[in-house]
C-alpha positions as a Markdown table, in Angstrom:
| # | Residue | x | y | z |
|---|---|---|---|---|
| 1 | Met | 88.4 | 113.6 | 146.5 |
| 2 | Leu | 85.4 | 111.9 | 147.8 |
| 3 | Ala | 87.9 | 108.8 | 149.0 |
| 4 | Glu | 89.8 | 111.6 | 151.5 |
| 5 | Leu | 86.0 | 112.2 | 152.4 |
| 6 | Gly | 85.6 | 109.3 | 153.3 |
| 7 | Asp | 83.1 | 108.1 | 151.0 |
| 8 | Glu | 84.6 | 105.0 | 149.2 |
| 9 | Ala | 82.1 | 103.7 | 147.5 |
| 10 | Gly | 81.3 | 106.7 | 145.5 |
| 11 | Ala | 84.7 | 106.8 | 144.8 |
| 12 | Ile | 84.5 | 103.1 | 143.3 |
| 13 | Ala | 81.8 | 104.2 | 141.9 |
| 14 | Glu | 83.5 | 107.3 | 139.9 |
| 15 | Ala | 86.7 | 105.8 | 139.2 |
| 16 | Glu | 84.6 | 102.6 | 137.5 |
| 17 | Lys | 82.9 | 105.5 | 135.8 |
| 18 | Val | 86.5 | 107.9 | 133.9 |
| 19 | Ser | 88.0 | 104.0 | 134.0 |
| 20 | Arg | 85.2 | 103.1 | 131.2 |
| 21 | Arg | 85.1 | 106.6 | 130.1 |
| 22 | Ala | 89.5 | 106.5 | 129.6 |
| 23 | Pro | 90.8 | 102.9 | 129.6 |
| 24 | Asn | 94.3 | 104.0 | 129.3 |
| 25 | Ser | 94.2 | 105.8 | 132.4 |
| 26 | Val | 96.9 | 104.2 | 134.4 |
| 27 | Asp | 95.6 | 107.0 | 137.2 |
| 28 | Met | 92.6 | 105.7 | 137.4 |
| 29 | Arg | 93.1 | 102.4 | 137.4 |
| 30 | Ala | 96.2 | 102.9 | 140.0 |
| 31 | Ala | 93.6 | 105.2 | 141.7 |
| 32 | Leu | 90.8 | 101.7 | 141.4 |
| 33 | Ala | 93.2 | 98.9 | 142.3 |
| 34 | Ala | 93.9 | 100.8 | 146.0 |
| 35 | Leu | 90.3 | 101.4 | 146.9 |
| 36 | Tyr | 89.6 | 97.6 | 145.4 |
| 37 | Tyr | 92.3 | 96.2 | 147.9 |
| 38 | Thr | 91.5 | 98.7 | 150.8 |
| 39 | Asn | 87.9 | 97.2 | 150.5 |
| 40 | Gly | 88.5 | 93.2 | 150.3 |
| 41 | Arg | 88.2 | 93.4 | 146.2 |
| 42 | Lys | 91.6 | 91.0 | 145.9 |
| 43 | Ala | 90.4 | 89.4 | 142.2 |
| 44 | Glu | 89.6 | 93.0 | 141.1 |
| 45 | Asp | 92.7 | 95.1 | 142.9 |
| 46 | Glu | 95.2 | 92.6 | 140.7 |
| 47 | Ser | 93.2 | 92.3 | 136.9 |
| 48 | Val | 93.6 | 96.2 | 137.3 |
| 49 | Trp | 96.9 | 96.8 | 138.3 |
| 50 | Glu | 97.8 | 94.5 | 135.7 |
| 51 | Phe | 96.3 | 95.5 | 132.8 |
| 52 | Ala | 97.3 | 99.3 | 133.5 |
| 53 | Cys | 101.1 | 97.5 | 133.7 |
| 54 | Asp | 101.0 | 95.3 | 131.1 |
| 55 | Asn | 98.6 | 97.3 | 128.5 |
| 56 | Ile | 99.5 | 101.2 | 128.5 |
| 57 | Leu | 101.7 | 102.7 | 127.3 |
| 58 | Glu | 103.2 | 104.5 | 130.0 |
| 59 | Gly | 102.9 | 101.3 | 132.0 |
| 60 | Cys | 102.7 | 102.1 | 136.3 |
| 61 | Ser | 106.7 | 101.8 | 137.5 |
| 62 | Lys | 105.5 | 105.5 | 138.3 |
| 63 | Tyr | 103.3 | 105.0 | 140.7 |
| 64 | Arg | 105.6 | 102.2 | 142.8 |
| 65 | Asp | 106.9 | 106.6 | 143.6 |
| 66 | Asp | 105.2 | 108.1 | 146.3 |
| 67 | Asp | 107.4 | 111.5 | 145.7 |
| 68 | Trp | 106.2 | 111.3 | 142.3 |
| 69 | Leu | 102.9 | 110.5 | 143.4 |
| 70 | Ala | 102.7 | 113.2 | 145.5 |
| 71 | Arg | 104.5 | 115.9 | 143.3 |
| 72 | Val | 103.9 | 115.5 | 140.4 |
| 73 | Arg | 100.6 | 113.7 | 140.2 |
| 74 | Arg | 99.1 | 115.4 | 143.5 |
| 75 | Trp | 97.6 | 112.0 | 145.1 |
| 76 | Pro | 96.2 | 112.7 | 148.4 |
| 77 | Pro | 97.5 | 111.3 | 151.0 |
| 78 | Leu | 95.2 | 108.3 | 152.0 |
| 79 | Met | 95.0 | 107.2 | 148.3 |
| 80 | Arg | 98.4 | 107.1 | 148.5 |
| 81 | Glu | 98.6 | 105.6 | 151.4 |
| 82 | Lys | 95.7 | 102.9 | 150.1 |
| 83 | Leu | 98.3 | 102.3 | 146.3 |
| 84 | Ala | 101.3 | 101.9 | 149.3 |
| 85 | Ala | 99.2 | 98.8 | 151.0 |
| 86 | Phe | 97.9 | 98.0 | 147.3 |
| 87 | Arg | 101.8 | 97.1 | 146.6 |
| 88 | Ala | 103.0 | 96.0 | 149.7 |
| 89 | Leu | 101.2 | 92.5 | 148.9 |
| 90 | Ser | 104.3 | 92.4 | 145.4 |
């Protein structure tokens, strides 16, 4: 929500807090990767994404599907765009 409202610094801070409390949350890891990427934090974006893909049981494969993100996870449009921009690098 914070990112949608234009507070990306706040969104990053909240996502970092949640990912520390729930380290196996792929949602937070994917959101952080997208936020880090759009804020030029390249080393961190890759690290967070790789952790989600390699170390969490459910992995990150579903997060490559924009329709799934919209319908099932109900990610807001801006965050889906940010994640799509990050994924375009791969």
